[in-house]
ZADO-1210 file (C-alpha; in nm, 4 decimals, padded with zeros to 6 digits):
<atoms>
<atom x="12.9217" y="10.1358" z="11.8150" code="MET" pos="1"/>
<atom x="13.0429" y="10.3138" z="12.1320" code="ASN" pos="2"/>
<atom x="13.0557" y="10.7029" z="12.1676" code="LYS" pos="3"/>
<atom x="13.4098" y="10.7476" z="12.1087" code="LYS" pos="4"/>
<atom x="13.3680" y="10.5891" z="11.7533" code="GLU" pos="5"/>
<atom x="13.0361" y="10.8076" z="11.6744" code="LEU" pos="6"/>
<atom x="13.2381" y="11.0884" z="11.7624" code="ASN" pos="7"/>
<atom x="13.5033" y="11.0088" z="11.5459" code="ALA" pos="8"/>
<atom x="13.2543" y="10.9613" z="11.2579" code="LEU" pos="9"/>
<atom x="13.1035" y="11.2785" z="11.3546" code="ILE" pos="10"/>
<atom x="13.4558" y="11.4582" z="11.3299" code="SER" pos="11"/>
<atom x="13.4488" y="11.3398" z="10.9569" code="LEU" pos="12"/>
<atom x="13.1403" y="11.5204" z="10.8471" code="LEU" pos="13"/>
<atom x="13.3484" y="11.8229" z="10.7402" code="ASP" pos="14"/>
<atom x="13.5944" y="11.6354" z="10.5463" code="ASP" pos="15"/>
<atom x="13.6299" y="11.8011" z="10.1986" code="PRO" pos="16"/>
<atom x="13.6789" y="11.4715" z="10.0022" code="ASP" pos="17"/>
<atom x="13.3340" y="11.3404" z="09.8819" code="GLU" pos="18"/>
<atom x="13.4419" y="11.0121" z="09.8726" code="LYS" pos="19"/>
<atom x="13.5125" y="11.0098" z="10.2710" code="VAL" pos="20"/>
<atom x="13.1936" y="11.1906" z="10.3324" code="PHE" pos="21"/>
<atom x="13.0138" y="10.9133" z="10.1407" code="GLU" pos="22"/>
<atom x="13.1498" y="10.6339" z="10.3557" code="GLN" pos="23"/>
<atom x="13.0846" y="10.8315" z="10.6750" code="VAL" pos="24"/>
<atom x="12.7087" y="10.8704" z="10.5587" code="SER" pos="25"/>
<atom x="12.6570" y="10.5046" z="10.4698" code="MET" pos="26"/>
<atom x="12.7946" y="10.4227" z="10.7892" code="LYS" pos="27"/>
<atom x="12.5541" y="10.6257" z="10.9801" code="PHE" pos="28"/>
<atom x="12.2773" y="10.5259" z="10.7258" code="LEU" pos="29"/>
<atom x="12.3493" y="10.1686" z="10.8281" code="SER" pos="30"/>
<atom x="12.3100" y="10.2565" z="11.2236" code="LEU" pos="31"/>
<atom x="11.9774" y="10.3520" z="11.1439" code="GLY" pos="32"/>
<atom x="11.7285" y="10.5332" z="11.3877" code="GLN" pos="33"/>
<atom x="11.9092" y="10.5006" z="11.6877" code="GLU" pos="34"/>
<atom x="12.1821" y="10.7299" z="11.5887" code="VAL" pos="35"/>
<atom x="11.9417" y="11.0084" z="11.5090" code="ILE" pos="36"/>
<atom x="11.9790" y="11.1710" z="11.8814" code="PRO" pos="37"/>
<atom x="12.3569" y="11.1839" z="11.8254" code="VAL" pos="38"/>
<atom x="12.3357" y="11.3370" z="11.5335" code="LEU" pos="39"/>
<atom x="12.0932" y="11.6137" z="11.6380" code="GLU" pos="40"/>
<atom x="12.2935" y="11.6741" z="11.9179" code="ASP" pos="41"/>
<atom x="12.5884" y="11.7273" z="11.6958" code="ALA" pos="42"/>
<atom x="12.3754" y="11.9546" z="11.4744" code="TRP" pos="43"/>
<atom x="12.2972" y="12.1832" z="11.7922" code="GLU" pos="44"/>
<atom x="12.6684" y="12.1876" z="11.8890" code="HIS" pos="45"/>
<atom x="12.7900" y="12.2768" z="11.5213" code="SER" pos="46"/>
<atom x="12.8260" y="12.6010" z="11.3762" code="PHE" pos="47"/>
<atom x="12.9302" y="12.5109" z="11.0312" code="ASP" pos="48"/>
<atom x="12.6521" y="12.5302" z="10.7798" code="THR" pos="49"/>
<atom x="12.8455" y="12.2213" z="10.5616" code="LEU" pos="50"/>
<atom x="12.8078" y="11.9852" z="10.8585" code="ILE" pos="51"/>
<atom x="12.4712" y="12.0967" z="10.9476" code="GLN" pos="52"/>
<atom x="12.3442" y="12.0437" z="10.5932" code="ASN" pos="53"/>
<atom x="12.5199" y="11.7145" z="10.6210" code="ARG" pos="54"/>
<atom x="12.3608" y="11.6126" z="10.9149" code="ILE" pos="55"/>
<atom x="12.0253" y="11.7157" z="10.8194" code="GLU" pos="56"/>
<atom x="12.0381" y="11.5088" z="10.4923" code="ASN" pos="57"/>
<atom x="12.1657" y="11.1917" z="10.6811" code="ILE" pos="58"/>
<atom x="11.8762" y="11.2267" z="10.9426" code="ILE" pos="59"/>
<atom x="11.6413" y="11.2716" z="10.6427" code="HIS" pos="60"/>
<atom x="11.7661" y="10.9808" z="10.4766" code="GLN" pos="61"/>
<atom x="11.7470" y="10.7386" z="10.7790" code="ILE" pos="62"/>
<atom x="11.3888" y="10.8897" z="10.8348" code="GLN" pos="63"/>
<atom x="11.2742" y="10.8199" z="10.4537" code="PHE" pos="64"/>
<atom x="11.4149" y="10.4623" z="10.4561" code="ASP" pos="65"/>
<atom x="11.2238" y="10.3876" z="10.7696" code="LEU" pos="66"/>
<atom x="10.9038" y="10.5399" z="10.6228" code="ILE" pos="67"/>
<atom x="10.9607" y="10.3188" z="10.3152" code="LYS" pos="68"/>
<atom x="11.0119" y="09.9995" z="10.4838" code="ASP" pos="69"/>
<atom x="10.7107" y="10.0391" z="10.7182" code="ALA" pos="70"/>
<atom x="10.5011" y="10.1383" z="10.4275" code="LEU" pos="71"/>
<atom x="10.6115" y="09.8502" z="10.2559" code="LYS" pos="72"/>
<atom x="10.5353" y="09.6133" z="10.5572" code="ASP" pos="73"/>
<atom x="10.1686" y="09.8085" z="10.5761" code="TRP" pos="74"/>
<atom x="10.0946" y="09.7066" z="10.2187" code="SER" pos="75"/>
<atom x="10.0588" y="09.3528" z="10.3227" code="HIS" pos="76"/>
<atom x="09.7118" y="09.2354" z="10.2808" code="PRO" pos="77"/>
<atom x="09.6270" y="09.1962" z="10.6526" code="ASP" pos="78"/>
<atom x="09.7899" y="09.5026" z="10.7497" code="LYS" pos="79"/>
<atom x="09.6040" y="09.7917" z="10.5723" code="GLN" pos="80"/>
<atom x="09.4720" y="09.9991" z="10.8428" code="ASN" pos="81"/>
<atom x="09.3705" y="10.3066" z="10.6679" code="LEU" pos="82"/>
<atom x="09.4770" y="10.5437" z="10.9819" code="LEU" pos="83"/>
<atom x="09.8221" y="10.3711" z="11.0104" code="GLU" pos="84"/>
<atom x="09.8748" y="10.4417" z="10.6206" code="GLY" pos="85"/>
<atom x="09.7583" y="10.7757" z="10.6351" code="ALA" pos="86"/>
<atom x="09.9815" y="10.8429" z="10.9258" code="MET" pos="87"/>
<atom x="10.2927" y="10.6739" z="10.7682" code="LEU" pos="88"/>
<atom x="10.2560" y="10.9177" z="10.4547" code="ILE" pos="89"/>
<atom x="10.2247" y="11.2096" z="10.7102" code="ALA" pos="90"/>
<atom x="10.5411" y="11.1144" z="10.8567" code="ARG" pos="91"/>
<atom x="10.7239" y="11.2000" z="10.5685" code="TYR" pos="92"/>
<atom x="10.6874" y="11.5582" z="10.6081" code="GLN" pos="93"/>
<atom x="10.6337" y="11.5444" z="10.9829" code="TYR" pos="94"/>
<atom x="10.8921" y="11.2500" z="11.1092" code="PRO" pos="95"/>
<atom x="10.8150" y="11.3379" z="11.4665" code="ASP" pos="96"/>
<atom x="10.4246" y="11.3166" z="11.4300" code="ILE" pos="97"/>
<atom x="10.2277" y="11.2561" z="11.7479" code="ASP" pos="98"/>
<atom x="10.0379" y="10.9127" z="11.6785" code="PHE" pos="99"/>
<atom x="09.8738" y="10.9472" z="12.0123" code="ALA" pos="100"/>
<atom x="09.7458" y="11.3193" z="11.9594" code="LYS" pos="101"/>
<atom x="09.5953" y="11.2136" z="11.5978" code="VAL" pos="102"/>
<atom x="09.4476" y="10.9103" z="11.7533" code="LYS" pos="103"/>
<atom x="09.2788" y="11.0843" z="12.0120" code="LYS" pos="104"/>
<atom x="09.1388" y="11.3696" z="11.7817" code="GLN" pos="105"/>
<atom x="08.9957" y="11.0930" z="11.5734" code="ILE" pos="106"/>
<atom x="08.8413" y="10.9261" z="11.8846" code="ASP" pos="107"/>
<atom x="08.6783" y="11.2589" z="11.9990" code="GLN" pos="108"/>
<atom x="08.5147" y="11.2849" z="11.6773" code="ILE" pos="109"/>
<atom x="08.3968" y="10.9175" z="11.6908" code="LYS" pos="110"/>
<atom x="08.2642" y="10.9405" z="12.0253" code="HIS" pos="111"/>
<atom x="08.0632" y="11.2201" z="11.9512" code="ASP" pos="112"/>
<atom x="07.8939" y="11.0562" z="11.6616" code="VAL" pos="113"/>
<atom x="07.8366" y="10.7428" z="11.8678" code="TRP" pos="114"/>
<atom x="07.6471" y="10.9630" z="12.0886" code="LEU" pos="115"/>
<atom x="07.3822" y="11.0410" z="11.8541" code="GLU" pos="116"/>
<atom x="07.3543" y="10.6658" z="11.6877" code="LEU" pos="117"/>
<atom x="07.1158" y="10.3983" z="11.8062" code="ASN" pos="118"/>
<atom x="07.0278" y="10.0912" z="11.6273" code="ASN" pos="119"/>
<atom x="06.6914" y="10.2029" z="11.4980" code="ASN" pos="120"/>
<atom x="06.7940" y="10.4685" z="11.2455" code="ILE" pos="121"/>
<atom x="06.8345" y="10.4021" z="10.8730" code="THR" pos="122"/>
<atom x="07.1540" y="10.4384" z="10.6587" code="ALA" pos="123"/>
<atom x="07.0838" y="10.7820" z="10.5395" code="LEU" pos="124"/>
<atom x="07.0171" y="10.8924" z="10.9069" code="GLU" pos="125"/>
<atom x="07.3573" y="10.7602" z="11.0117" code="LYS" pos="126"/>
<atom x="07.5047" y="10.9453" z="10.7342" code="VAL" pos="127"/>
<atom x="07.3225" y="11.2682" z="10.8331" code="LYS" pos="128"/>
<atom x="07.4747" y="11.2373" z="11.2071" code="ILE" pos="129"/>
<atom x="07.8215" y="11.1787" z="11.0925" code="ILE" pos="130"/>
<atom x="07.7725" y="11.5030" z="10.8423" code="ASN" pos="131"/>
<atom x="07.6359" y="11.7091" z="11.1278" code="HIS" pos="132"/>
<atom x="07.9082" y="11.6091" z="11.3908" code="ILE" pos="133"/>
<atom x="08.1873" y="11.6263" z="11.1142" code="LEU" pos="134"/>
<atom x="08.0839" y="11.9493" z="10.9517" code="PHE" pos="135"/>
<atom x="07.8587" y="12.1320" z="11.1725" code="ASP" pos="136"/>
<atom x="07.9960" y="12.0614" z="11.5205" code="VAL" pos="137"/>
<atom x="08.3958" y="12.0177" z="11.4443" code="HIS" pos="138"/>
<atom x="08.3347" y="12.2494" z="11.1496" code="ASN" pos="139"/>
<atom x="08.5333" y="12.0268" z="10.8843" code="PHE" pos="140"/>
<atom x="08.5340" y="12.1560" z="10.5289" code="SER" pos="141"/>
<atom x="08.6988" y="12.1395" z="10.1679" code="GLY" pos="142"/>
<atom x="08.9828" y="12.3883" z="10.1343" code="ASN" pos="143"/>
<atom x="08.8872" y="12.5400" z="09.8193" code="THR" pos="144"/>
<atom x="09.1161" y="12.8420" z="09.8446" code="THR" pos="145"/>
<atom x="09.4255" y="12.6329" z="09.8478" code="ASN" pos="146"/>
<atom x="09.3128" y="12.3179" z="09.6709" code="TYR" pos="147"/>
<atom x="09.6365" y="12.1914" z="09.5650" code="HIS" pos="148"/>
<atom x="09.8477" y="12.2458" z="09.8891" code="ALA" pos="149"/>
<atom x="10.0355" y="11.9507" z="10.0142" code="PRO" pos="150"/>
<atom x="09.9120" y="12.0008" z="10.3698" code="GLN" pos="151"/>
<atom x="09.5581" y="11.9275" z="10.2218" code="ASN" pos="152"/>
<atom x="09.7110" y="11.5608" z="10.2147" code="SER" pos="153"/>
<atom x="09.8558" y="11.4947" z="10.5773" code="TYR" pos="154"/>
<atom x="09.6305" y="11.3945" z="10.8157" code="ILE" pos="155"/>
<atom x="09.7642" y="11.5844" z="11.1284" code="ASN" pos="156"/>
<atom x="09.7295" y="11.9059" z="10.9464" code="ASN" pos="157"/>
<atom x="09.3903" y="11.8431" z="10.8255" code="VAL" pos="158"/>
<atom x="09.2753" y="11.7449" z="11.1780" code="LEU" pos="159"/>
<atom x="09.4191" y="12.0705" z="11.2997" code="GLU" pos="160"/>
<atom x="09.3308" y="12.3154" z="11.0051" code="SER" pos="161"/>
<atom x="08.9840" y="12.1259" z="10.9814" code="LYS" pos="162"/>
<atom x="09.0404" y="12.2054" z="10.5798" code="LYS" pos="163"/>
<atom x="09.1292" y="11.9568" z="10.3324" code="GLY" pos="164"/>
<atom x="09.0955" y="11.7907" z="09.9945" code="ASN" pos="165"/>
<atom x="08.8489" y="11.5414" z="09.8753" code="PRO" pos="166"/>
<atom x="09.0477" y="11.2471" z="09.9537" code="LEU" pos="167"/>
<atom x="09.1749" y="11.3316" z="10.3142" code="LEU" pos="168"/>
<atom x="08.8402" y="11.4512" z="10.4318" code="LEU" pos="169"/>
<atom x="08.7233" y="11.0879" z="10.2821" code="SER" pos="170"/>
<atom x="08.9826" y="10.9193" z="10.4615" code="ILE" pos="171"/>
<atom x="08.8874" y="11.0902" z="10.7977" code="ILE" pos="172"/>
<atom x="08.5089" y="11.0142" z="10.7192" code="TYR" pos="173"/>
<atom x="08.5625" y="10.6511" z="10.6493" code="THR" pos="174"/>
<atom x="08.8003" y="10.5808" z="10.9666" code="ILE" pos="175"/>
<atom x="08.5221" y="10.7203" z="11.1662" code="ILE" pos="176"/>
<atom x="08.2533" y="10.5448" z="11.0228" code="ALA" pos="177"/>
<atom x="08.3903" y="10.2169" z="10.9918" code="GLN" pos="178"/>
<atom x="08.5210" y="10.2155" z="11.3622" code="SER" pos="179"/>
<atom x="08.1683" y="10.2675" z="11.4395" code="LEU" pos="180"/>
<atom x="08.0615" y="09.9471" z="11.1970" code="ASP" pos="181"/>
<atom x="07.9082" y="10.1680" z="10.9526" code="ILE" pos="182"/>
<atom x="07.9714" y="10.0278" z="10.6035" code="PRO" pos="183"/>
<atom x="08.1091" y="10.3335" z="10.4281" code="ILE" pos="184"/>
<atom x="08.4206" y="10.2909" z="10.1933" code="TYR" pos="185"/>
<atom x="08.6214" y="10.4989" z="09.9306" code="GLY" pos="186"/>
<atom x="08.5592" y="10.5037" z="09.5839" code="VAL" pos="187"/>
<atom x="08.8405" y="10.5841" z="09.3245" code="ASN" pos="188"/>
<atom x="08.6423" y="10.8492" z="09.1113" code="LEU" pos="189"/>
<atom x="08.8869" y="11.0056" z="08.8497" code="PRO" pos="190"/>
<atom x="08.9399" y="11.3844" z="08.9526" code="GLU" pos="191"/>
<atom x="08.7204" y="11.3406" z="09.2762" code="HIS" pos="192"/>
<atom x="08.7613" y="11.1003" z="09.5572" code="PHE" pos="193"/>
<atom x="08.4081" y="11.0136" z="09.7064" code="ILE" pos="194"/>
<atom x="08.2475" y="10.7512" z="09.9363" code="LEU" pos="195"/>
<atom x="07.9930" y="10.4707" z="09.9130" code="CYS" pos="196"/>
<atom x="07.7614" y="10.3168" z="10.1754" code="TYR" pos="197"/>
<atom x="07.7136" y="09.9566" z="10.1192" code="ILE" pos="198"/>
<atom x="07.4264" y="09.7339" z="10.1423" code="ASP" pos="199"/>
<atom x="07.5796" y="09.4729" z="10.3708" code="VAL" pos="200"/>
<atom x="07.2556" y="09.2743" z="10.4049" code="GLU" pos="201"/>
<atom x="07.2848" y="09.1823" z="10.0160" code="HIS" pos="202"/>
<atom x="07.6618" y="09.1574" z="09.9863" code="MET" pos="203"/>
<atom x="07.7541" y="08.8640" z="09.7716" code="GLY" pos="204"/>
<atom x="07.4268" y="08.8545" z="09.5788" code="VAL" pos="205"/>
<atom x="07.5024" y="08.8117" z="09.2017" code="PRO" pos="206"/>
<atom x="07.4620" y="09.1470" z="09.0326" code="SER" pos="207"/>
<atom x="07.2195" y="09.2195" z="08.7342" code="LYS" pos="208"/>
<atom x="07.4284" y="09.1778" z="08.4157" code="GLU" pos="209"/>
<atom x="07.6150" y="09.4750" z="08.3247" code="GLY" pos="210"/>
<atom x="07.5293" y="09.6628" z="08.6439" code="SER" pos="211"/>
<atom x="07.7605" y="09.8496" z="08.8450" code="VAL" pos="212"/>
<atom x="07.8077" y="09.9334" z="09.2182" code="GLY" pos="213"/>
<atom x="07.5156" y="09.6991" z="09.2580" code="SER" pos="214"/>
<atom x="07.5853" y="09.6748" z="09.6470" code="ASN" pos="215"/>
<atom x="07.5808" y="10.0502" z="09.6791" code="VAL" pos="216"/>
<atom x="07.3017" y="10.2309" z="09.8495" code="LEU" pos="217"/>
<atom x="07.4208" y="10.5751" z="09.7647" code="PHE" pos="218"/>
<atom x="07.7104" y="10.7825" z="09.7455" code="TYR" pos="219"/>
<atom x="07.8462" y="11.0547" z="09.9851" code="ILE" pos="220"/>
<atom x="08.0872" y="11.3608" z="09.8926" code="ASN" pos="221"/>
<atom x="08.2746" y="11.4521" z="10.2067" code="PRO" pos="222"/>
<atom x="08.3944" y="11.7665" z="09.9954" code="PHE" pos="223"/>
<atom x="08.0693" y="11.9144" z="10.0011" code="SER" pos="224"/>
<atom x="07.9809" y="11.8633" z="10.3243" code="LYS" pos="225"/>
<atom x="07.8714" y="11.5001" z="10.3028" code="GLY" pos="226"/>
<atom x="07.6088" y="11.5654" z="10.0051" code="THR" pos="227"/>
<atom x="07.4267" y="11.2359" z="09.9436" code="VAL" pos="228"/>
<atom x="07.3761" y="11.1342" z="09.5508" code="PHE" pos="229"/>
<atom x="07.3139" y="10.8490" z="09.3439" code="GLY" pos="230"/>
<atom x="07.4783" y="10.6520" z="09.0224" code="GLN" pos="231"/>
<atom x="07.3148" y="10.8840" z="08.7724" code="LYS" pos="232"/>
<atom x="07.5314" y="11.1818" z="08.8992" code="GLU" pos="233"/>
<atom x="07.8367" y="10.9771" z="08.8570" code="ILE" pos="234"/>
<atom x="07.7310" y="10.8743" z="08.5133" code="ASP" pos="235"/>
<atom x="07.7030" y="11.2473" z="08.4167" code="ALA" pos="236"/>
<atom x="08.0359" y="11.3289" z="08.5826" code="PHE" pos="237"/>
<atom x="08.2187" y="11.0490" z="08.3748" code="LEU" pos="238"/>
<atom x="08.0435" y="11.1616" z="08.0685" code="LYS" pos="239"/>
<atom x="08.1601" y="11.5282" z="08.1140" code="GLN" pos="240"/>
<atom x="08.4921" y="11.3817" z="08.1799" code="LEU" pos="241"/>
<atom x="08.4574" y="11.1881" z="07.8346" code="LYS" pos="242"/>
<atom x="08.5384" y="10.8586" z="08.0442" code="LEU" pos="243"/>
<atom x="08.3907" y="10.5146" z="07.9993" code="GLU" pos="244"/>
<atom x="08.1599" y="10.4005" z="08.3031" code="GLN" pos="245"/>
<atom x="08.4056" y="10.1519" z="08.4199" code="LEU" pos="246"/>
<atom x="08.2938" y="09.9630" z="08.7615" code="PRO" pos="247"/>
<atom x="08.5858" y="10.0628" z="08.9296" code="ILE" pos="248"/>
<atom x="08.4536" y="10.4247" z="08.9083" code="PHE" pos="249"/>
<atom x="08.1400" y="10.3169" z="09.1179" code="TYR" pos="250"/>
<atom x="08.2523" y="10.0432" z="09.3503" code="GLU" pos="251"/>
<atom x="08.4345" y="10.0421" z="09.6891" code="PRO" pos="252"/>
<atom x="08.8700" y="10.0418" z="09.6516" code="CYS" pos="253"/>
<atom x="09.0964" y="09.8999" z="09.9057" code="SER" pos="254"/>
<atom x="09.2887" y="10.1053" z="10.1516" code="ASN" pos="255"/>
<atom x="09.5954" y="10.0311" z="09.9618" code="LEU" pos="256"/>
<atom x="09.4456" y="10.2320" z="09.6645" code="GLU" pos="257"/>
<atom x="09.3333" y="10.5021" z="09.8910" code="ILE" pos="258"/>
<atom x="09.7071" y="10.5263" z="10.0058" code="VAL" pos="259"/>
<atom x="09.8421" y="10.5184" z="09.6733" code="ARG" pos="260"/>
<atom x="09.6016" y="10.7992" z="09.5618" code="ARG" pos="261"/>
<atom x="09.7181" y="10.9600" z="09.8722" code="LEU" pos="262"/>
<atom x="10.0940" y="10.9600" z="09.7490" code="LEU" pos="263"/>
<atom x="09.9882" y="11.0408" z="09.3648" code="ARG" pos="264"/>
<atom x="09.8188" y="11.3577" z="09.5296" code="ASN" pos="265"/>
<atom x="10.1207" y="11.4795" z="09.6977" code="LEU" pos="266"/>
<atom x="10.3590" y="11.4042" z="09.3970" code="ILE" pos="267"/>
<atom x="10.1350" y="11.6207" z="09.1804" code="SER" pos="268"/>
<atom x="10.0929" y="11.9126" z="09.4613" code="SER" pos="269"/>
<atom x="10.5141" y="11.9266" z="09.4950" code="TYR" pos="270"/>
<atom x="10.5440" y="11.9132" z="09.1144" code="GLU" pos="271"/>
<atom x="10.3191" y="12.2034" z="09.0854" code="LYS" pos="272"/>
<atom x="10.5177" y="12.3908" z="09.3727" code="LEU" pos="273"/>
<atom x="10.8212" y="12.3238" z="09.2017" code="GLY" pos="274"/>
<atom x="10.9559" y="12.0537" z="09.4533" code="TYR" pos="275"/>
<atom x="11.1304" y="11.8032" z="09.2273" code="PRO" pos="276"/>
<atom x="11.3404" y="11.6285" z="09.5190" code="ASP" pos="277"/>
<atom x="10.9972" y="11.5616" z="09.7076" code="LYS" pos="278"/>
<atom x="10.8280" y="11.4693" z="09.4166" code="SER" pos="279"/>
<atom x="11.1033" y="11.2246" z="09.3293" code="GLU" pos="280"/>
<atom x="11.1194" y="11.0608" z="09.6958" code="GLU" pos="281"/>
<atom x="10.7215" y="11.0187" z="09.7152" code="LEU" pos="282"/>
<atom x="10.7548" y="10.8385" z="09.3575" code="LYS" pos="283"/>
<atom x="10.9892" y="10.6138" z="09.5455" code="THR" pos="284"/>
<atom x="10.7265" y="10.5343" z="09.8104" code="LEU" pos="285"/>
<atom x="10.4484" y="10.4867" z="09.5623" code="LEU" pos="286"/>
<atom x="10.6587" y="10.2123" z="09.3905" code="LYS" pos="287"/>
<atom x="10.7177" y="10.0504" z="09.7105" code="THR" pos="288"/>
<atom x="10.3594" y="09.9995" z="09.7336" code="ILE" pos="289"/>
<atom x="10.2861" y="09.9161" z="09.3344" code="GLU" pos="290"/>
</atoms>
């Protein structure tokens, strides 16, 4: 579509007839991402509140559709990179998020951990190094004062503020560990997300009948600055919640499950804050990967 045709469409954005506006809106949506700069320019040169609101809504819908399509593509089994998944969710609130900046921040932490590692240290010593770099050097911590805030679930925010919820801190921890070939994975524990360190030497060895988490060396709680604990603590936690000790609460979960939980956290956060529109949009994203 040429510039003259786009300008003609933009001139119809203030049409009082809702049916006309709906047709104009659908046309812009069909054009996709490439039309966003044109709409942003129109917004800047307009002093009409109605036109500005309509442009904002169209741009948001285009960006939302792009995220939905990208998330659906990401959910394919061979594409579930955890950093990319967390970035896609962050794009919902921050469409112009700087991926290179986020990657650079992650790489800096990874580099600082790598400098302290060597081949002769134990699994527990590796975790102590990650804990030291993440929580002492880079000063990450759990956001206890504003626990349910949506900002705690966006990776760019947590990297900037150094404060997050259990899930986002675990995501950052996992990304760094796995990039250094340290076998740390997420565990989908109810009410609290944690990590586990896998015994890769015995992966695939048949477990004892009735046992859970048989390939797990120990568990890690990033929200508590990387505290290490064992299966008995999970047993007690589940007993407190009056929940059955299911294997899923002890064993590694997939990146897909982590991103689903990230979306559920955001849905809950926005519902608590009274933003039903955001909550419904995030439910749509969740359905895309369920």
